[in-house]
DOMAR-21845 format. One record per residue: residue in one letter; x negated, y, z of N, C-alpha, C, O in turn. Coordinates in steps of 0.2 Angstrom, whole numbers, padded with zeros to 4 digits, always signed. Each point is the difference from the previous one (the first is absolute). Layout:
# DOMAR-21845
aXYZXYZXYZXYZ ...
# end
This chain:
# DOMAR-21845
m-0067+0114+0106-0001+0005-0004-0005-0002-0005-0005-0003+0001 l+0006+0006-0007-0005-0001-0006-0006+0004+0001+0000+0006+0002 n-0006-0008-0003-0006+0004+0000+0001+0006-0005+0002-0002-0006 p-0004+0008+0007+0002+0006-0004-0004-0001-0007+0003+0001-0005 a-0009-0004+0005-0004-0001-0006+0004-0005-0004+0001+0001-0006 r+0001-0007+0009+0004-0005-0004+0007+0003-0003+0002-0001-0005 r+0001+0006+0010+0006+0003-0003-0001+0004-0006+0004+0000-0005 r-0010+0004+0005-0001+0004-0006-0001-0004-0006+0001+0001-0006 q-0005-0007+0007-0002-0005-0005+0007-0003-0003+0000+0000-0006 t+0004-0002+0010+0006-0003-0003+0005+0005-0003+0003-0002-0005 a-0003+0008+0007+0004+0005-0003-0002+0001-0007+0005+0001-0004 t-0011-0001+0002-0002+0001-0007+0002-0006-0004+0000+0000-0006 l+0002-0006+0009+0001-0006-0004+0008+0000-0001+0002-0004-0004 m+0002+0008+0008+0007-0001-0001+0003+0003-0006-0003+0005-0002 t+0008-0007-0001+0004+0003-0005+0004+0005+0003+0002+0000+0005 p-0001+0005-0010+0004+0006+0003+0007-0002+0003+0003+0003+0004 s+0000-0009-0007+0007-0002+0003-0001-0004+0006+0006-0001+0003 l-0012+0000+0000+0000-0004+0006+0001+0004+0006-0003+0006+0000 q+0007-0008+0004+0001+0003+0007-0002-0004+0005+0002-0006+0001 t-0005+0008+0004-0003-0003+0006+0004+0003+0006-0001+0006+0001 q+0004-0010+0003+0003+0002+0006-0001-0004+0006+0001-0006+0000 t-0004+0010+0005-0001-0004+0007+0006+0000+0004+0004+0005+0000 i-0002-0011+0002+0006-0001+0004-0001-0002+0007-0005-0003+0002 g+0010+0005+0002+0000-0003+0007+0006-0004+0002+0001-0002+0005 t+0004+0001-0010+0006-0004+0000+0001-0004-0006-0002+0002-0005 l+0006-0007+0006+0002-0005-0006+0007+0002-0002+0003-0004-0004 d+0000+0009+0007+0007+0002-0002+0001+0003-0006+0006+0002-0002 l-0011+0000-0002+0001+0004-0006+0004-0004-0005-0001-0007+0000 p+0005+0009-0004+0004-0003-0005-0004-0004-0005+0001-0006-0002 e-0007+0009+0000-0004-0003-0005-0004-0006+0003-0002-0004-0004 l+0003+0003+0011-0004-0006+0002+0005-0006+0002-0002-0005+0003 r+0008+0006-0005+0005-0005+0001-0002-0007-0003+0001-0005+0004 p-0004+0004-0010-0002-0007-0002-0005-0003+0005+0000-0006+0001 f-0004+0010+0002-0005-0003+0005+0003-0002+0006-0002-0005+0004 r+0008+0009-0002+0003-0002+0006+0005-0006+0000+0001-0003+0005 t+0001+0002-0011+0005-0006-0002-0003-0005-0004+0002-0002-0005 l-0008-0001+0007-0004-0005-0004+0005-0006-0001-0002-0003-0005 r+0006+0001+0009+0004-0006-0001+0006+0001-0005+0003-0005-0001 r-0002+0011-0001+0005+0001-0005-0002+0000-0007+0001+0005-0004 t-0005-0010+0002-0003-0001-0006+0005+0001-0006-0002+0003-0005 a+0008-0007+0006+0004+0000-0006+0003+0008-0001+0001+0002-0006 e+0000+0001+0012+0002+0007-0001-0005+0004-0004+0002+0004-0004 h-0008-0005+0006-0006+0004-0003+0000-0002-0008-0001+0005-0004 f+0002-0011+0003+0000-0002-0007+0005+0003-0004-0001+0002-0006 q+0007-0002+0009+0006+0004-0004-0001+0007-0001+0002+0003-0005 e-0006+0000+0009-0002+0007-0001-0006+0001-0005-0002+0005-0001 g-0001-0011-0001-0005+0000-0005-0007+0001+0004-0005+0002-0004 l+0005-0003+0010-0007+0000+0004-0002-0006+0003+0004-0005+0000 f-0011+0005+0001-0002-0006+0004-0006+0003+0005-0002+0005-0001 v+0001-0009+0006-0005+0002+0005-0006-0005-0001+0000-0006+0000 a-0006+0009+0000-0006-0003+0000-0004+0001+0006+0000+0005+0003 e-0002-0011+0000-0003+0000+0007-0007-0003+0000-0002-0004-0004 g-0003+0007+0007-0007-0002+0001-0005+0003-0005+0002+0002-0005 e-0008-0003+0007-0005+0003-0004+0000-0002-0007+0000+0004-0005 k-0001-0011+0004-0001-0003-0007+0006+0002-0004+0000+0002-0006 v+0006-0003+0008+0006+0001-0004+0001+0008-0002+0001+0001-0005 v-0002+0003+0010+0000+0007-0001-0005+0002-0005+0001+0004-0005 w-0007-0006+0006-0006+0001-0005+0002-0002-0007-0001+0004-0005 r+0004-0010+0004+0002-0002-0006+0005+0004-0003+0001+0001-0006 l+0004+0001+0010+0005+0005-0002-0003+0006-0003+0002+0003-0005 l-0007+0000+0009-0003+0007-0002-0004-0001-0007+0000+0005-0004 h-0002-0011+0003-0004-0001-0006+0004-0003-0006-0002-0003-0005 s+0009+0003+0006+0004-0003-0005+0004+0005-0004-0001+0006+0001 e+0005-0008-0006+0004+0005-0004+0007+0001+0003+0004+0004-0002 i-0003-0007+0008+0007+0001+0004+0000+0007+0003-0005+0002+0002 q+0011+0001-0002+0000+0007+0003+0000-0001+0007+0004-0004+0003 v-0008+0008+0000+0000+0000+0008+0004+0006+0002-0001+0006-0003 v+0005-0007+0008+0005+0005+0002-0003+0004+0006+0000+0006+0001 s-0003-0010+0004-0002+0003+0006-0005-0005+0004+0000-0006-0002 l-0004+0008+0006-0004-0004+0004+0001+0003+0007+0001+0005+0002 l-0002-0010+0003+0000+0001+0007-0006-0003+0003-0001-0006+0000 v-0004+0010+0002-0006-0003+0003-0003+0004+0006+0002+0005+0001 t-0007-0008+0002-0003+0003+0006-0005+0004-0003-0002+0000-0006 p-0001+0005+0010-0005+0005-0003-0006-0004-0002-0003+0002-0005 e+0001-0008+0008-0006-0004-0002+0001-0003-0007-0004+0000-0005 w+0010-0002+0003+0002-0003-0006+0000+0005-0005-0002-0001-0006 y+0005+0007+0008+0000+0006-0005-0007+0002-0003-0001+0001-0006 a-0003-0001+0011-0007+0002-0002-0003-0005-0005-0004+0001-0004 k+0005-0008+0006-0003-0005-0004+0003-0001-0007-0003-0001-0005 l+0010+0003+0004+0003-0001-0006+0000+0006-0004+0003+0000-0006 a-0005+0006+0008+0000+0006-0003-0002+0000-0008+0004+0002-0004 p-0010-0005+0003-0001-0001-0007+0005-0003-0005+0001+0001-0005 d+0002-0007+0008+0005-0004-0003+0006+0004-0001+0003+0000-0005 i-0001+0004+0010+0006+0004+0000-0001+0005-0005+0005+0002-0004 g-0011+0001+0004-0001+0006-0005+0000-0002-0007+0001+0005-0004 r-0001-0011+0002+0000-0002-0007+0008-0001-0003+0001+0000-0006 r+0003+0000+0011+0007+0000-0002+0003+0006-0004-0003+0006+0002 r+0007-0007-0006+0003+0006-0004+0008+0000+0000+0003+0002-0005 e+0000-0004+0011+0007+0001+0000+0002+0007+0000-0003+0004+0002 p+0009-0003-0004+0003+0007+0000+0001+0002+0007+0000+0006+0002 a+0001-0010+0003+0001+0002+0007-0002-0006+0004+0003-0006-0001 l-0008+0007+0006-0002-0006+0004-0002+0003+0007-0004+0005+0000 t+0007-0008+0005-0001+0003+0007-0004-0005+0004+0002-0006+0000 v-0007+0008+0003-0004-0004+0005+0002+0002+0007-0002+0006+0002 f+0005-0010+0002+0002+0002+0007-0006-0003+0004-0002-0006+0000 v-0001+0010+0004-0005-0002+0005+0002+0000+0007+0002+0005+0002 g-0002-0011+0001+0002+0000+0007-0005-0004+0004-0004-0004-0002 s+0004+0004+0009-0004-0003+0004+0001-0007+0000+0005-0003-0002 k-0010-0001+0005+0000-0007+0001+0006-0002+0004+0004-0005-0001 e-0003+0009+0007+0005-0001+0004+0007+0001-0003+0004-0004+0002 l-0003+0009-0006+0006+0000-0004+0001-0005-0004+0006-0003-0001 m-0011+0001-0003+0001-0006-0005+0002-0006+0004+0003-0005-0003 q-0006+0004+0009+0002-0006+0004+0007-0001+0001+0003-0005+0003 q+0001+0010-0003+0007+0000+0001+0004-0004-0006+0006-0002+0001 i-0009+0002-0006+0003-0004-0006-0001-0007+0001-0006-0003+0001 v+0011-0001-0002-0001-0007+0001-0005-0003-0005-0001+0002-0006 g-0003-0007+0009-0005-0004-0004-0006+0004-0001-0004-0001-0005 y+0002+0005+0010-0006+0004-0001-0006-0005-0001-0005+0003-0004 s+0004-0009+0006-0005-0004-0001-0001-0002-0007-0005-0002-0002 l+0011+0003-0002-0001-0002-0007-0001+0006-0004-0004+0000-0005 h+0007+0006+0006-0001+0006-0004-0006+0004+0002-0002+0004-0004 q-0001-0005+0010-0006+0002+0002-0001+0008+0000-0005+0003+0000 g+0011+0000+0000+0000+0007+0000-0001+0003-0007-0002+0006-0001 i+0003-0010-0004+0000+0003-0007+0006-0003-0004+0000-0006-0001 m+0004+0010-0002+0006-0002-0003+0002+0005-0006-0003+0006+0000 a+0007-0008-0005+0001+0004-0005+0007-0002-0003+0002-0006+0001 t+0002+0010-0004+0006-0001-0004-0002+0001-0007-0003+0005-0002 g+0006-0010-0002-0001+0001-0008+0007-0001-0003+0005-0002+0003 r-0005+0004-0009+0006+0000-0004+0000-0007-0004-0005-0001-0004 v+0010-0003+0004+0001-0006-0003+0000+0002-0008+0003+0004-0002 p-0007-0007-0002-0001+0002-0007+0007-0001-0003+0004-0004+0001 a-0002+0009-0006+0006+0001-0003+0002-0007-0004-0005-0003-0003 h+0011+0002+0003+0002-0006-0004-0001+0001-0007+0001+0005-0003 r-0004-0011+0000-0001+0000-0008+0004-0006-0002+0000-0005+0003 p+0003+0006-0010+0003-0006-0003-0005-0006+0000-0006+0001-0001 l+0009-0007+0001-0005-0006-0001-0004+0000-0006-0006-0001+0000 d+0009+0003-0006-0004+0000-0006-0006+0005+0001-0005-0002-0003 e+0006+0008+0006-0005+0004+0000-0006-0003+0005-0006+0001-0002 v+0008-0004+0007-0005-0003+0005-0004-0005-0004-0006-0001+0000 i+0010-0004-0004-0004-0005-0003-0004+0002-0006-0005-0002-0001 d+0007+0007-0003-0003+0003-0005-0007+0003+0002-0005+0000-0004 g+0004+0002+0010-0006+0003+0003-0005-0005+0003-0005+0002+0002 l+0007-0009-0003-0004-0005+0003-0005-0003-0005+0002+0000-0006 p-0007-0003+0008-0004-0004-0005+0003-0006-0003+0005-0002+0003 s-0007+0000-0008+0003-0006-0003-0006-0006-0001-0005+0002-0003 p+0007-0008+0005+0006-0002+0003+0000+0002+0008-0005+0002+0003 h+0011-0002-0001+0001+0003+0007+0002-0006+0005+0003-0005-0002 m-0004+0007+0008+0002-0005+0005+0004+0004+0005-0003+0005+0003 l+0009-0007-0002+0004+0004+0005+0002-0005+0006+0000-0006+0000 v+0003+0010+0005+0003-0004+0006+0006+0003+0001+0001+0006+0001 a+0004-0010+0000+0007+0002+0002+0002-0003+0007-0002-0005+0002 l+0005+0010+0002+0002-0002+0007+0007-0001+0000+0004+0005-0001 d-0002-0011+0003+0007-0002+0000+0002-0001+0008-0001-0006+0002 g+0005+0011+0001+0002-0001+0006-0005-0001+0006+0002-0002+0005 l-0007+0005-0006-0005+0001+0006+0002+0005+0005+0001+0006-0002 r+0000-0008+0008+0003+0004+0005-0005+0003+0005+0001+0005+0004 q-0007-0008-0004-0005+0003+0005-0005+0004-0003-0004-0002-0005 a+0004+0008+0007-0005+0005-0003-0007-0002+0000-0004+0001-0004 e+0002-0004+0010-0007-0002+0001-0002-0005-0005-0005+0000-0003 n+0010-0005+0001-0002-0005-0006-0001+0004-0006-0004-0002-0004 v+0008+0007+0002+0000+0004-0006-0007+0003+0000-0003+0001-0005 g+0001+0002+0011-0006+0003+0000-0006-0004-0002-0005+0001-0004 v+0005-0007+0007-0005-0005-0001+0000-0002-0008-0005-0001-0003 i+0011-0001+0001+0000-0001-0007-0003+0005-0005-0003-0001-0005 t+0005+0007+0007-0003+0006-0004-0007+0000+0000-0003+0001-0005 r+0000-0002+0011-0007+0000+0000-0003-0006-0004-0005+0001-0003 n+0008-0007+0003-0002-0005-0004+0000+0001-0007-0004-0002-0004 c+0010+0006+0002+0001+0002-0007-0006+0004-0003-0003-0002-0005 v+0001+0007+0009-0006+0004-0002-0006-0004+0000-0004+0001-0005 a+0003-0006+0010-0006-0003+0000-0001-0005-0006-0006-0001-0002 f+0011-0002+0000+0000-0005-0006+0003+0002-0006+0001-0004-0005 g-0001+0011+0004+0001+0002-0007+0007+0000-0003+0001+0001-0006 v+0004+0000+0011+0007+0001-0002+0001+0007-0003-0003+0004+0003 d+0007-0003-0008+0000+0006-0003+0006+0004+0002-0001+0007+0000 a+0006-0010+0003+0006+0004+0003+0004-0004+0004+0000-0006-0001 i+0004+0009+0006+0005-0004+0004+0007+0003-0002+0001+0006-0001 i+0003-0011+0001+0007+0001-0001+0004-0002+0006+0000-0006+0002 a+0003+0011+0002+0003-0001+0006+0008-0001-0002+0003+0005-0002 g-0001-0011+0004+0008-0001-0002+0004+0004+0005-0002+0003+0005 e+0008-0002-0006+0005+0004+0004+0001-0003+0007+0003+0003+0004 t-0005-0010-0003+0001-0003+0006-0006+0000+0004-0001-0004+0005 s-0004+0007-0008-0007-0001+0004-0002+0007+0002+0002+0005-0002 c-0007-0006+0007-0003+0006+0003-0004+0004-0005-0003-0003-0005 s+0002+0009+0005-0004+0004-0004-0007+0000+0003-0001+0000+0006 p-0004-0001-0011-0007+0001+0002-0002+0007+0003-0005+0001+0003 y+0010+0004-0003-0001+0006+0003+0003+0001+0007+0000+0006+0002 l+0003-0011+0001+0002+0000+0007-0007+0001+0004-0005-0003-0002 r+0006+0006+0008-0006+0002+0004-0004-0006+0001-0006+0000-0001 r+0009-0006+0004-0004-0006+0002-0003-0003-0006-0005-0003+0000 a+0008+0003-0006-0002-0002-0006-0007+0004-0002-0005-0003-0002 v+0006+0009+0002-0006+0004-0002-0006-0001+0005-0005-0001-0003 r+0007+0000+0009-0006-0001+0005-0003-0007-0001-0006+0000+0000 n+0010-0005-0001-0003-0007-0001-0003-0001-0007-0004-0004-0001 s+0006+0009-0004-0004+0000-0006-0007+0003+0000-0004+0000-0004 m+0003+0003+0010-0006+0004+0001-0001+0006-0005-0005+0002-0002 g+0011+0000-0001+0000+0006-0004-0001-0002-0008-0001+0004-0004 t+0000-0011+0003-0001-0002-0007+0006+0001-0004+0000+0000-0006 v+0006+0001+0009+0006+0001-0004-0001+0007-0004+0004+0000-0005 f-0008+0004+0007-0001+0006-0004-0003-0001-0007-0001+0004-0004 k-0002-0010+0003-0004-0002-0006+0005-0004-0005-0003-0001-0005 l+0009+0000+0007+0004-0004-0004+0007+0003-0002+0003+0002+0005 p-0001-0003-0011+0007+0002-0002+0005-0004+0004-0001-0006+0000 v+0006+0009+0002+0005-0004+0004+0007+0002-0004+0002+0006+0000 f+0002-0011-0002+0006+0002-0003+0006-0003+0004-0001-0006+0002 h+0005+0010+0000+0006-0002+0005+0006-0002-0005+0003+0005-0003 a-0002-0011+0003+0006-0002-0005+0006+0000+0004+0001-0002+0006 d+0004+0005-0010+0007+0000+0003+0003-0007-0001+0005-0002+0004 n-0007-0002-0009+0002-0006-0001-0005-0005-0003-0002+0001-0006 l-0001-0004+0011-0006-0004-0002+0001-0005-0005-0004-0001-0005 k+0009-0002+0005+0002-0005-0006+0000+0003-0007-0003-0003-0004 e+0006+0009+0004+0000+0003-0007-0007+0002-0002-0002+0000-0005 s-0002+0003+0010-0007+0002-0001-0004-0005-0002-0004+0000-0005 l+0004-0006+0008-0004-0006-0002+0003-0003-0007-0005-0002-0004 s+0011+0003+0002+0002-0002-0006-0002+0004-0006-0002-0002-0005 t+0001+0009+0007-0003+0005-0005-0007-0002-0001-0002+0001-0006 l-0002-0002+0011-0007-0002+0000+0000-0006-0005-0005+0000-0004 h+0009-0005+0005-0001-0006-0004+0002+0001-0007-0004-0002-0005 t+0010+0005+0004+0002+0001-0007-0004+0005-0004-0001+0000-0006 g+0000+0006+0009-0003+0005-0003-0008+0001+0000-0003+0003-0004 y+0000-0007+0008-0007+0000+0001-0003-0007+0000-0007+0000+0001 g+0010-0005-0002-0002-0006+0000-0004-0003+0006-0005-0003+0000 t+0008+0006+0006-0003-0002+0006+0003-0006+0003+0006+0000+0000 r-0010-0005+0002+0003-0006+0003+0001+0001+0007-0004+0003+0004 i+0010-0005-0001+0002+0002+0007-0002-0007+0003+0003-0005-0001 l-0008+0006+0006-0002-0006+0004+0002+0000+0007-0003+0004+0004 a+0008-0008-0002+0003+0000+0007-0004-0004+0004-0001-0006-0002 t-0001+0008+0008-0003-0004+0005+0005-0004+0003+0005+0002+0003 d-0006-0009-0003+0006-0004+0003-0004-0007+0003-0003-0004-0004 p+0003+0004+0011-0003-0006+0003+0003-0007-0002-0004-0005+0001 h+0009+0005-0004+0004-0006-0002-0002-0002-0007+0002-0005-0002 s-0006+0009-0002-0002-0001-0006-0005-0006+0000-0004-0001+0004 s+0004-0003-0010-0005-0005-0001-0006+0002-0004-0005-0003-0001 v+0005+0010-0001-0005+0002-0004-0005+0004+0005+0002+0006+0002 p-0008-0008-0001-0005+0003+0004-0003+0007-0004-0001-0001-0006 i+0000+0006+0010-0002+0006-0003-0006+0000-0004-0002+0003-0005 s-0003-0008+0007-0006-0001-0003+0000-0003-0007-0004+0001-0004 s+0010-0004+0002+0001-0003-0006+0004+0004-0005+0001-0001-0006 a+0001+0007+0009+0005+0004-0005-0005+0005-0003-0005+0002+0002 d+0008+0001-0008-0004+0005-0004+0002+0006+0003+0006+0003-0001 l-0011+0001+0004+0001+0006+0003-0003+0006-0004-0001+0005+0003 t+0000-0006-0010-0003+0005-0004+0006+0003-0004+0006-0002+0001 g-0008+0007-0005+0006+0004-0003+0004+0004+0004-0002+0002+0006 n+0007+0000-0009+0005+0005+0004+0004-0005+0005+0004-0004-0002 i-0005+0006+0009+0003-0004+0005+0003+0004+0005-0003+0006+0001 c+0008-0008+0003+0003+0003+0006+0001-0005+0005+0004-0005-0001 i-0008+0005+0006+0001-0005+0006+0005+0002+0005-0001+0006+0002 v+0006-0010-0001+0005+0003+0004-0001-0004+0007+0000-0006+0001 l+0000+0011+0004+0000-0003+0007+0007+0001+0004+0003+0006-0001 g-0001-0011+0005+0006+0001+0002+0001+0001+0008-0006+0001+0003 n+0012-0001+0000+0001+0001+0007-0004-0004+0004-0001-0006-0001 e-0001+0009+0007-0004-0004+0005+0003-0007+0002-0004-0004+0002 d+0011+0004-0002+0003-0006+0003+0002-0005-0006+0000-0006+0000 t+0004+0010-0005+0003-0004-0005-0003+0000-0007+0002-0004-0004 g-0007+0007+0003-0004+0000-0006+0003+0004-0005+0004+0005+0001 v-0005-0006-0007+0002+0003-0006+0008-0001-0001+0002-0006+0001 s+0002+0011-0002+0007-0001+0000+0002-0005-0006-0003+0000-0005 p+0009-0003+0005+0002-0005-0005+0001+0005-0007-0001-0003-0005 e+0003+0009+0006+0002+0004-0005-0007+0001-0004+0001+0000-0007 i-0006+0002+0010-0006+0001-0003-0004-0007-0003-0002+0000-0005 l+0003-0005+0009-0002-0007-0002+0003-0002-0007-0003-0003-0004 s+0009+0005+0003+0004-0002-0006-0003+0003-0006+0001-0002-0006 i-0004+0008+0006-0003+0003-0006-0008-0001+0000-0003+0003-0005 s+0000-0006+0009-0007-0001+0000-0002-0004-0005+0003-0005-0002 s-0009+0006-0001-0003-0004-0005-0003-0007+0003+0001-0005-0003 e-0004+0006+0009-0002-0006+0003+0000+0001+0008+0001+0006+0002 r-0001-0012+0001+0000+0000+0007-0007-0003+0003-0001-0005-0003 l-0003+0009+0007-0006-0003+0002-0001-0001+0007+0003+0004+0004 a-0007-0009-0002-0001-0001+0007-0007+0000+0002-0004-0001-0004 i+0002+0002+0010-0006-0001+0003-0001-0006+0004+0004-0001+0005 p-0008-0004-0008+0000-0007+0003-0003+0001+0008-0005+0004+0001 m+0008-0007+0003-0002+0000+0007+0000-0007+0003+0003-0005-0002 q-0007+0004+0008-0001-0006+0003+0004-0001+0007+0002+0006+0003 k-0002-0012-0001+0002-0001+0007+0007+0003+0002+0002+0002+0005 e+0002-0003-0010+0008+0001+0000+0001+0008+0002+0005+0002+0003 t-0010+0002-0005+0001+0007+0000+0005+0002-0005-0001-0001-0006 d+0007+0004+0007+0005+0002-0005-0001+0006-0003+0002+0001-0006 s-0006+0004+0009+0000+0007-0004-0006+0004+0004-0002-0002+0006 l+0000+0007-0009-0004+0005+0003+0003+0006+0001+0005+0002-0003 n-0007+0002+0007+0002+0007+0001-0001+0003-0007-0004-0001-0004 v+0009+0006+0002+0000+0002-0007-0006+0004-0001-0002+0001-0006 g-0001+0003+0011-0006+0004-0002-0005-0005-0001-0004+0001-0005 s+0003-0007+0008-0005-0004-0001+0001-0004-0007-0005-0001-0004 a+0011+0000+0003+0002-0004-0007-0002+0005-0006-0002-0002-0005 s+0003+0008+0006-0001+0005-0005-0008+0000-0002-0002+0001-0005 a-0002-0001+0010-0007+0000-0001-0002-0006-0004-0004+0001-0004 v+0007-0007+0006-0002-0006-0004+0002+0001-0007-0004-0002-0005 c+0010+0004+0004+0003+0001-0007-0004+0005-0004-0002-0001-0006 f+0000+0007+0009-0003+0005-0004-0007-0002-0001-0003+0002-0005 y+0000-0006+0009-0007-0002-0001-0001-0004-0006-0004+0000-0004 e+0009-0005+0004+0000-0005-0005+0001+0004-0007-0003-0002-0005 a+0008+0006+0005+0001+0004-0006-0006+0004-0002-0002+0000-0006 s-0001+0003+0011-0006+0004-0002-0006-0004-0003-0003+0002-0004 r+0003-0008+0007-0006-0005-0002+0001-0002-0007-0004+0000-0004 q+0011-0001+0002+0001-0002-0007-0001+0006-0005-0002-0001-0005 r+0004+0007+0008+0000+0005-0005-0007+0003-0001-0001+0004-0005 t-0003-0005+0009-0007+0002+0000-0005-0005-0002-0006+0002-0001 a+0008-0008+0000-0005-0006-0002-0002+0001-0007+0004+0003-0004 p-0010-0005+0003-0002+0001-0007+0004-0004-0005+0002-0006+0002 a-0001+0008-0008+0004-0004-0005-0003-0006-0001+0003-0004-0004 
# end
């Protein structure tokens, strides 16, 4: 139970539209996303994502992303009350349940008794996304990435090294899948994400309409990334975990770049490779003229 004084304090912080509900069961229809954590594709189709853990939920509460609901223990509710009170959603429900109840949800050690659902940002045309970015821009395109954990790591690297937006191809995981959100540590909330219906067409539009060079990562290329020009408008394409960038995308790329490696190592994990690429790009783009 919450301390009565704490309860009075949090009540003054809540918006009129906020509803708080103490629960003794997880069977409520509104809690279905929390009960079905492994159905991430289903959640995405409904325009929802699940955020897990203290840092991710805190970053969601401090973002511009719409929060739909929270599921927390009484202890977390008391701790997060000021952050929740800042939200201005037309409708936001906080479900408060015991630690024992929360432990019935798979992965308690990861979500720690603090979870939230958010609304995937509405789709915007590519032109509108690009027009809202700084110039010159640095973009990242995801081509056929199947593991949400890798997409989350890449997203975190994007924010760390100054990428302006992510383009998720039609054959790639979305950065808003649950495990991607978790592995990004909530940094996805700081980055525009464009979901392309046809990645090849989107990249062609970037090249012809915005003068963006399409730089495909390719371990078979003879051009080391350190010798490439990574300034100006660029889009770095990262490919499938096993097969790399698809031939279709390679065919329209401006350049193919590789990370030099030693002792017959043929490739890096795509998350590790992304950090190397983004760091080199950031280094060049922030270096004194």
